[in-house]
Every structure is written in C-alpha cells, then in structure tokens.
C-alpha positions, 0 to 999 in steps of 0.5 A, spaced: 499 501 500 502 507 498 504 509 504 504 517 506 496 517 503 492 523 506 486 520 509 479 524 512 474 519 516 467 521 519 466 517 525 474 517 528 470 518 534 467 512 535 469 505 536 471 502 528 473 509 526 478 510 533 481 504 532 481 505 524 486 512 525 490 508 530 492 504 524 493 509 519 497 513 524 501 507 524 501 506 517 505 512 516 498 516 513 495 522 514 489 524 518 484 528 518 477 527 522 472 529 523 468 530 530 462 534 534 467 535 540 474 538 541 479 533 542 486 531 545 491 533 540 494 527 536 500 526 532 498 525 525 491 527 526 489 534 524 481 533 528 475 538 523 470 540 528 464 539 525 457 534 523 454 530 518 449 535 517 455 540 517 456 541 510 462 546 510 465 542 516 465 536 511 468 541 505 474 542 510 474 534 512 476 533 504 480 538 502 486 535 499 483 528 501 486 522 497 481 517 499 475 519 504 473 513 509 466 514 511 465 510 517 460 515 521 452 512 522 447 512 526 445 505 529 440 507 533 434 512 533 427 512 535 425 512 529 425 511 521 426 519 520 433 519 525 436 513 520 434 517 515 436 524 516 444 520 519 445 515 514 442 517 507 442 524 508 448 525 512 451 520 506 449 525 501 453 531 503 459 527 505 459 524 498 457 532 496 464 534 500 467 529 497 465 530 489 467 537 491 474 535 493 475 530 487 477 525 492 481 519 488 477 514 492 470 513 497 469 508 501 463 506 504 462 502 511 455 501 510 452 493 514 449 486 512 442 490 514 444 493 506 441 487 504 435 485 508 432 493 507 424 492 509 426 488 515 428 494 519 429 502 519 436 502 520 437 496 514 433 501 510 437 507 511 443 502 509 441 501 503 438 507 501 446 510 503 449 504 498 444 506 492 447 514 493 455 512 493 453 508 487 449 513 484 456 517 484 462 520 480 466 518 485 471 512 484 468 508 490 468 501 495 463 499 500 464 494 506 458 490 509 461 488 516 458 483 520 459 483 527 465 487 529 468 485 536 474 488 539 477 491 544 474 498 546 467 495 544 461 497 547 456 492 544 460 486 545 462 489 552 454 487 554 455 480 551 461 479 556 459 481 562 453 477 561 457 471 560 462 473 566 455 471 570 455 464 566 449 466 561 449 470 554 441 472 552 441 471 544 436 472 538 432 466 537 436 460 533 440 463 527 448 464 525 452 470 524 459 471 522 464 475 526 470 480 524 476 483 529 476 490 528 483 491 526 481 486 520 476 490 518 480 497 519 486 494 515 481 492 510 478 499 510 486 501 509 487 497 503 481 500 500 484 506 500 490 505 495 489 509 489 491 502 485 485 497 489 479 494 485 473 500 484 467 499 485 467 493 490 461 490 494 465 487 500 462 483 505 468 480 510 469 476 515 474 472 519 474 466 515 470 462 518 466 458 513 459 458 515 460 463 520 457 462 528 450 459 530 449 463 537 451 457 541 457 456 538 459 464 539 456 463 547 461 457 548 467 461 545 465 467 549 465 463 555 472 460 552 474 467 552 473 468 559 475 461 562 468 458 564 462 455 561 456 459 558 449 457 557 446 461 552 439 463 552 436 464 546 429 468 547 423 468 542 421 475 537 415 475 543 419 476 549 424 480 546 418 485 543 416 485 550 423 487 553 423 493 548 417 496 550 420 496 557 426 499 555 423 504 551 418 506 557 424 507 561 429 509 557 426 513 552 430 516 547 436 513 550 433 506 549 437 501 546 433 496 544 428 498 540 423 494 536 427 496 530 433 493 533 429 487 535 427 485 527 434 486 526 436 480 532 432 476 530 433 475 523 436 468 522 442 469 517 447 474 519 452 471 515 457 474 509 456 472 502 463 468 500 462 470 493 462 478 496 469 477 500 475 481 499 480 480 493 486 475 497 491 479 493 488 485 496 487 483 504 485 477 508 483 477 516 489 475 520 485 475 527 482 468 529 476 470 533 477 465 538 483 469 540 481 476 538 475 474 543 480 472 548 485 479 547 479 482 548 477 479 555 483 481 557 483 488 555 476 489 558 478 486 564 486 491 565 481 496 563 477 495 569 470 493 565 469 486 567 
C-alpha cells in the first residue's frame, strides 16, 4: 500500500473509526478526522470540528484528501427519520464534499443489514446510503461488516458482562459472521490505496466457513473468559416486550428498540463468501477465539470486567 496518503475520516471518535485512525497513523498516513467535540491532540491527526449536517465542516474535512473513509452512521434511533437523517442525508452530504474536493477514492462503511432493507429502518437507511454512493461520480468501495468486536467495543462488552455471570441472552437460533476491529481497519486502509480495485462491494469476516451459530458464539465467549456459559435464546415476542420496557424507562436513550429486535431476530447474518475481498488485497489475520480472549483481557485490564 502506498504510504503517506492523506486520509479524511468520519466517525473517528467511535469504536471502529478510532481504531482505524490508530492503524492509519502506524502505517504513516496523514489523518484528518471529523469530531463533534474538542479532542486531545494526537500526532498525525488533524481534528475537524463539525458534523454530518454541517456541510462547511465536511468540505474542510475532504479538502486535499486522497481518500475519504466514511465510517460515521446512526445505529440506533427512536424513529425512521433519525436513521434517514444520519445514514442517508449524512452520506449524501459527505459524498458532496468528496466530489467537491476531488478525492481519489471514497470508502463507505455500510452494514449487512443493507441486504434486508424491509426488515428494519436501520437496514433501509444503510441500503439508501449504498445507493447514493453507487450513483455518485466517485471511485468507491462499499464495505458491509458483520458483527465487529475488539478492545473498547461497548456493544460486545454487554455480552462479556453477561457471560461472566454464566449466561448469555441471545435472539432465536440463527447464524452470524464476526470480524475483529483490527482486521476491518486493515481492510479499509487497503481499499484506500489508489491502486485498489474500484466499485467493490465487500462483505468481510474472520474467515470461518459457515459463520457461527449463536450457541457456538456463546461458548467461544465463555472460553475467552475461562468459564462455561449457557446460551439462552429468547423468542421474538419476549424481545419485543423487553424493547417496550426499555422504551418506557429510557425513552429516546433506549438501546433495545423494536427496530433492533427486528434486526437481531433475522436468522442469517452471515457474509456472502462470493463478496469477499480479493485475497491479494486483504485476508483476515485475527483468529476469532484468540481475538475474543485478547478482548476479554483488555476489558479486565481496563477495569470493565
């Protein structure tokens, strides 16, 4: 990969974006990253204060960039309008900034949920964002990550916390794919190279053929913690009930919404092996069992567990 690229990154203060920035810095790239709030100075990183609904800040972000990596997005919202604003309108604004700046490549981080746009408002918004990217004048690649885990992830941490108590509550039986945040970050950087293939739609994972059943994933989490864990599968009606309760209690801050229940209960969140990245471009490096164990160690050392 070409060194010393000028990368513009949205979502840099989040889990995936934060790790991406660190990998980019180690690789010798210059990073300009969008942030809503003031950040501590970091070598090799220029923070651009702004947001997806602030076109002027997006224009500053994209200026002189070789590649723009659009990681930012809304994963939880109280209604479809919230997803539309963050994932569709936000992507449209980022595309406009990239086109105006003449960036060489545009890397869009989408979601496997885009394959099922009728299943959830989240999936519909991600599908809408992909359509905008594909219709743009940009040289692009679209990445649909499966479940992303790794040190610092707050979503997976909830499962670790349950597993420490000896059980994990998961949706009805199904299968899923996984990817470590470092492997995802390395893929995004590989796609950022001007010589990388264009027009790709990539569904990357850990390389495990057939993905993981919920039971297999639960047992792997338990092994990472050094204990036996029972996997409890809850039915769709029960999860819908818990979503209502969460809504009553936390209102707009609820994490378990009806939209997320619809997403979680779909039985097939495995990647399509026909949409893997070209092997000469990227291969996963983190074996999931070891990655889960290393993540558990990080949670312990950080005082989370």
